[in-house]
C-alpha positions, 0 to 999 in steps of 0.5 A, a space after each residue: 328292109 327300111 322304107 325307101 323313096 320310090 325310085 331310089 333302089 340301086 341297080 344290080 351290083 356292077 350295073 352302071 347308072 344310065 348316063 342319060 338319067 345321070 345327066 338329066 338329074 345333074 342339069 335339073 340341079 344346075 338349072 336352079 343353081 344358075 338362077 340362084 347365082 344370077 339373082 346374087 343370092 350366093 353372095 357373102 353378107 359380111 355386114 349382116 354377120 359383123 353386126 349380128 356378131 357384135 350384137 350377140 357379144 353385147 347381149 352376152 356381156 350385158 347378160 353377165 352384167 345383169 347376173 352380177 347386178 342381181 346377185 342373190 335372187 331366184 330371178 337369176 333363173 329368168 336370166 338363165 333363160 336369157 343366157 340360154 337364148 344368147 348361147 343358142 344364137 352363138 351356136 347358129 352363128 358358128 354354124 353359119 360361119 362354118 358354112 362360109 356364109 359370112 366372109 370371103 376368106 375361108 380362114 376368116 370364116 373358119 376362125 370366126 366359127 372356132 371362136 363363136 362355137 368354142 368360146 361362147 357356145 362351148 361346142 367344139 368346131 372341129 368335132 361339129 365340122 366332122 360330124 356335120 359335113 357327114 350329115 350334109 353329104 347323106 341326110 337320113 342315109 343309113 350308115 352315112 348320116 351320123 344324126 340318125 345314129 344314136 345309143 338312146 333313140 332308135 331311128 330305123 325299124 331295123 335298129 329298133 328290132 335290136 333293142 326289143 328285150 328288157 328295159 331297153 326294149 321298153 324305153 324304145 317302145 316309148 321313145 317318142 315321149 322322151 323326145 323333149 325331156 332328152 332335148 333338155 340334155 342336148 346342151 350337155 351332150 354337145 359339150 361332152 362330145 366336143 370334149 371327148 372327140 377333141 381329146 380322142 382324135 389326135 389329128 384334128 387341127 387345133 384340137 388343143 387350142 379348142 380343148 383349152 378354150 372350151 375348158 376355159 369357157 365352161 370352167 369360168 362359167 361355173 366359177 362365176 355362177 357360184 362366185 355370184 350366187 348362193 350354191 342352191 341358186 347356182 345349181 338352179 341357174 346351171 340346170 335351167 341354162 343347160 336344159 333351155 339351151 339344149 331345148 332351144 338348139 336341139 329343138 331347132 335341129 330336130 324338125 328338119 329331118 326326123 320323120 322324113 324318109 330313111 335312105 338305105 346305105 347303098 341307095 343312089 339318089 341325085 343331089 337335088 332329091 337327096 337334099 329336098 326329099 329328106 328335109 322339111 321346112 318350118 313355116 313362120 315369120 321373123 320370130 321363127 327365123 330368129 329362134 331357129 337361126 334360119 334352119 327353118 329353111 332347111 330345104 334351101 340350106 341343104 341345096 346351098 349350104 354357103 348361102 347366107 342366112 338372110 338370103 334363104 327366105 328370098 331363094 325359097 319361092 325359086 326352089 319351091 317353084 323349081 321343085 313343082 316344075 320337076 315334080 319333087 315334093 317340097 315338105 313344109 309344116 308348122 313347128 307344132 306339126 313338125 314335133 307331132 310328126 317326130 314324136 309319132 314317127 319315133 314311137 312307131 319306129 320304137 314298135 319296130 313297124 316296117 313302114 312308119 312313113 304313113 303321115 300325109 306329109 311324109 308319105 307325099 314324098 314317096 309318090 
């Protein structure tokens, strides 16, 4: 069996969960939720997002002006890094609007997310929403969270045991060291998965429109690069842009849950503990907030997905105090420390160790 949280083993089949324990768990979250509502931290931040989107669009256009002006020069690789940073911000803004953080209207949020994600980042809104909602509903839960399902990496010892033979076994035993190189391919994977899912899922709303937008976005990007640059520089630009885009976006997602406890498929965990114990925050200042798009406040985001990004920092003291009051471990570390934990965890899982949760930060959530 995979390592589990203490107290999360489900009762025997057919046994009802005690009403008193269930009501107490609900009231613990309701208490925090009421504090947050009273503080006005769930109110939409329309001006913040209007300005942020306008600045991102201006940066997108400005970067292309610079690319055209620079022309035949290897300094284009530096602009590829800048363009990656801008595209990453569109990914974050698409994430926020998809979570209805920006506008009061669901329709305004949905279409903003679709335009920002498909048109600027080249990522399918419909595919991402389908996948991301499943993740939020059951973070790190086997058979439910798609973020711990991978054909490339093994995230649980049970999964690793099935990959122990031949070249695949060698890869699995050393998979932690492939973590950063694989992140460089995350951008390509996001584009490919978006297109493949939209092409396959006939019932997905607006799938043809999204496919068209993504196709135009990626097609015009490649065409423009080779119109402005010689072939060799153009290829270098695309490679650098995709690698940095994947590294920035994937590097913001990976520290949040990887290396935190894996929950068995049939385990029952109340909402507050489900979101807090399986999530990790990243310490830092304004630069960290910007580069990670607010996802460094992962615990707060999972507890209140519709909370606008600038309010996550404000709610953090309330959440930390509430967790301490109820004896719920609140995990926070540095960015470098989180990557170290993720690499160590992946390597230990790759060796099919039955209990990979031995680092102090992770072990603490099991006490």
